[in-house]
N, C-alpha and C positions, 0 to 999 in steps of 0.2 A: 651779726645780731639777729637777722631774720632767720638764719639757719638754727640758731639757739632757740628762738621762739617756737619754730616748727617742731624741734625735738621735744621741747617742753610740752607742747600741745599733744604730741603723740603719746608721751608718757602719761599725761593726765588722762587722756582718753582710755589708755590701757588700764590705768588704775580704776577708772569708773567701771570699765567692762568687767573687771575681775572682782568687783565688790558685790555681795559679800564673798568671803573665802568659802567656796562651795566644796563640801565633802564629795568626793567622786563616788563613794559607795553609800547607798541609801541605808544599808544595815548599820553603818557607823554614824551617819548623819542623824538618824532618828533612834539611836540606841538609848536604852533606859526606859523610864516609865512613859507609856503612850499618852498619859494625861498631861504631860508637860509640853505638848505640841498642839498647835492649831493651824488650820489652813484658811487663809484669807484671800479673797479675790477683789480686785479693783478694776475699774474700767480702763481700757488700754486701746483707745481708738486711734485711727490715723497711723497705722503701722503696716509694714510689709508682711508678706506671708512667711511663716516659720516652717521648719521641719521638726517634728516632735522629737524631743530629747536632745536638741542641739545645745551646745554649751553657750554660756553668755558671750564668749568671744565671737561666736558666729553672728551675733546680732549687731555688731559694730557697723557704722557707716552704711554703705549701700549693699552689704553682703547678704542681708536677710532681714527677718522680722526683728523689730526692736521694741524694747520697753520704752514707752513715751516718757518724755521729760517730766510730765505731770505725775505719772504713775511712780517714777523713781522718787520724786520729792515726797509723795504721799507715803511710800514705804518707809523712807527715812523718818518722816514726821511721826508715823504710827509707832515705829520702833522707839523713838525718843519719848513720846507721850505716855506709852504704856510699859516702858522698860522691857521691850521685846528684843530678842536676838534673831535676826534673819538667818535661817539655816539654808534655804534654797529657794529659788524662784524660777518661774517658767511662764512665758507669755503663751496663752492658749488662743491661737488664731481662730479656731472653730467657734469659740464663744466671744471673741473680741475682748478678752480679759487678761489681766496679769495675775498669776497665781503665786502666792508666797507661803512658805512654811515658816512659822515663827516658833521659837522656844520661849516659854513663859518664864518670868522671874520666879525663884523658888518660893517666894512668899505669897504668890497669887494663885488661887485655885482656878482650874480650867473653867468651871462653871461661871465664875465671876468675870473672867476675861471675855468669855463668849457673850455674856449679857451686856457688858460695857461696849464691846466692839459692834454688836448688833445695832446699837443706838448711834454709832458714829457715822455721819453722812458720807465720809470718804470711803467707807467699806461697802462693796457690792454684796458680799456674802462672807460668812464666817462659820466654821464648823470644826469639830475635832478632826485630828489626823487618825482616821480609823484603821484598824488592822483586819486583815482577811486571811483565810487559810484554805489550802487545797483539801480535797475530800477523797482520799484513798488511803488504803493500808495494805501492807504486804501479807500474803497468805501462802500456805503450802500447796503444791500442785496435786490435788486429789481428783479433780474432775477431768473429764475428757477434754483434750486440747481444742481450743477455740469453739467450744460449745456455744458461745454467744452468737457466732455467725450462723450456726445451724438454727438456733431459736428464731433469729430474725430473717431466715431464708436469704442470706446475703448471696450465696452461690448462685441461686436462681436469678436474683436481681441483676447480677453481673452480665447476664445475657443482653440486657438493655442499656445498662449504664455502669460506669466505673468511676464516675465523678470527673470526667474529662473537662478541662478548662475552668474548673472551679477552684477558687482560692480561699483557703480557710485560715484565719488568724487564730493562733493558739496563744492566748494570754496566760502565761504560766511560768515555770522555771525554764532553764535552758534546755535545748533539744540537742541530742547527739546526732548531728547531721552526717557523721561518718559511719553510722551504723549501717551494715550491709542492707538491711531491709528498709532503709530510708534514703538510699543513694538516689539523688536526683529529685527527691520529693520535697525537700526543704529549700525553697528558692530565695529566702531572705531570713536573716535573724538580726534582731536589735536588742541591745542591753540597756534597760532603764533602771537597773539596780547599781551597776558599776559601769558608767559610761566610758571609762578609759580602758576597759578590758574586753577581750573577745568573749563571746558567749560560751560559758562552760557547759559540758555535757552533764545534765542532771536528771535525776530519776523520774520525777513526776511529769515534767514536760515531755521527756522521751516516751514515757508510757502512754500519755494521751495522744501524742503524734502517731505512735505505733498503732493504736486502735483505729485511728482515722485513715492513715495512708501507707501502712506497710506495703511494700511492693508485692505484686502477685506474680506467680510463675517465674520466679528468679532463682529457684532451687535453694532459697534461703528461708529458713524459719517459718514465718506466718504470713497471712494476707490481711490487709486492712479492709475496713468496710468500704472505703472509697479509694482504692489503690492507685487511681490515675489522677487524683486531686493533688493540688499543690499546697504546701504548708508555709505560712508566714509565722515564724517564731518570734514572739514578743515577750522577752524576759522581764516580767514585772515582779516576780516572786523569788524567794531564795530558800533553800532547804534549811530545816532546823538542824542544829548541830547533833542532836541526839537521835534524830530519825530522818534519814535522807528521803524517805517516802513522803513525809509531811513537809509543807512549805508555808511561808507567810508572805504577805504583800501589804502595801498600805495605799491610802488614798492617792498620794502623789505619784507613785510608780504606776499604779493602775490607770490614772488619768492620762499619763503620757502614752501608755500602750493603747488605750482606746482611741486616742487621736491618730496614732500611727496605723491602727487597723483601717481607718477611713482613708488615710493618705496612701496606703499601700494598695488601695482598690480591692480589698478583700470583699468577698461575697457573704461569708459566714464568719462569726466570731464565737469561738468556744471559750466559755468562762467556767472552768471546772474548779470553782472556788466559792467561798461564801464568807459573809461578814455582816456587819450592821447596815441598816439603811444609810445611804450616803448621797447627799444632795448634789455634789459636784459630779460624781459618777453617773447619777441619774440623768443629769443634763447632757452629758456626753453620749450616753446610750441613745437618748432621744434625738440628738443631733445626727448620729449615724443611722438610726432607723429611718429618719426622714430622707436619707440618701440611699435607702434600699438595702442596708445591711441587715442580715438576720442574726439575732443573738440567741445563743443557747447557754443555759446556766444549769448548775448542779444543785439538787435539793440538799440543804443541810439537815443534819439529824435533829437540830434544835430549832431555835427561833428563825422565822423566815425573814431574811434581810436581803441585801444586795448579793447577787443580781436577781434572784427569783421573785423579789417583791415588785418588780417592774413589769408594766403591761406589755412592753416591747420585747420581753425575754421569754423564750420557750423554756419552761422549767421541767427538768427531767429527774425522776427518781429511779432508784435501783429496783428492778423487778423483784417482787416478793417482799419488799419492805414498805408496807402501806402507810402513808402519812397524808395529812392534808397539805395541799399546795401544788403538787406536780401536775402538769398537763399531759405528760407522756412518761412511759416507763421503758427501760431497756436493761439488758443484762448488766449487772454490776458486781456479781460475786465470782471470785476466782477467774478473772478474765486473763487469758494469756496474752502478754504484750511484750514490748521491747523495754530493755533497760540499757544504760550506757555500756560501752566497751564490747559491743556486738553480742550481748547476752539477752536472755529471755527470762521472764518470771511471771507468776500469777499475782495479780493485784485485785483488790476489791474496793468498792465505793462508788458513790454517785458520780465521781469524776469520770470514771470509765463509761458509765451509762450516758452521761452528757456527750462524751466524745463519740459514742455510737450514733446518737441522734444527729449531731453535727454532720457526721459522715453520711448518714442516711439522707439528710436534706441535700447534701452535695450530689448524691445520685439523682435526686429529683431535679435539682437545678441544672444539671448537665443536659437534661432533656427539655427543660422549661426555663430558659434564661430570664424570663420575666417573673419567676417565682417570688412570692412574698411570704412573709412570716405567717400571715393568715392562711394562705393557700397551703403552705407546708403542714400546718396544724390540721386543716380540713382533710388532707390526704392521709396523714399518719394516725390521727386520733382514732378513727374507726378500726384500725388494724390492731389496736392494743387488746389482744385476747390471749388466752392460754394456748400453749402449743403442746404437742404430744411429748416433746423432749423435756418440757418444764411446765408445771401447772401455774407458775407465776406469770401473769399477763405481761406482755412486752410488745413493742412495735414489731411489725413485719414489713420490712422495706420492700420485699417482693410484691406484696399486695398493694402497697402504696404506689409503686411504679406501675403496676398493672392498671390501677384505677386511672392514673394520669394518662397512660397511653392507650387505654381501652383494650388491653391485652388480657390473655389468660395464660395459665401455666404455673400458678402458685398453689400450694396446698392450702 
């Protein structure tokens, strides 16, 4: 009898742990119209510490961070009261909250649901499930190879720093860590889109990682701006079916990646993507900034939203494309970089410009471990001038390093 009761208890616990039925792939879970989903947070105190992106089974018993009993009851009650379907959930230890994605009933507009839930005392916050996109396009190889490095005087800067001991989180699509020019540079990859699958080699993430950390002097292909830095690949985006260069992400996958960037002890977070202002993502960037992480974002061609609308993010535009908003400029047109399967191609967009600045900051941090976002801006901003190779103003990492080290030797 006692054995039967124990077996029943185990089965009941497993049933609770597996509710709701979670789609493993965020592309499937949130398929359809974006305005049919909302993100709700509830207080979730008195829980153990989680690992970002863990499955609900990891939270059982004493194995890890758990959703509190009160939070579980409130999620079920909210679902019943408002006819919501819980799609996915994740306890955010960084904010001491439980985050839930709900699907709305077909007859309830998103604006109505947001208004009603904002007034509900059980709800800590509620917002749309926003969509984000990466910022690069493919082009033909017309200009001189790796002209971007010449414009920023990266070769001269490598006399003093190559980004040694600096860890850069690339929140993007998957990175091809088997590419010959990335061998040994990608030290960790996590998948927040399809948690059950290995990280696939994808174009945008590989291109961004290549600009940052392609190996130098290995008789293969190209050199990254910070070739001795380490990459933490955090897959929060997925390629569009009709254009592998372009990719999309959402609030939920990006939130997991931002927490993982802190947990992985990264020093710099590259966000070569853009979308609307997002309250949850703003709070997570502020959390990381308080712990010393430096965030770099890509300037979108249209309305300024996440991440460039945040005070803690260094916003980067593509040199030669003047817009309001960016704090720095770097080459972003026809930049030679890596693509999967050991290949190379020219890509354009502020995604590549942001990657250059993230890597430039890594060169500075390798020589100044206490570097802050404000210090990086003070060193880089005065170097944004025209170069003989290109009249479009861009950062000059050699000059920034020279200022930091009180050295000379840059043009």
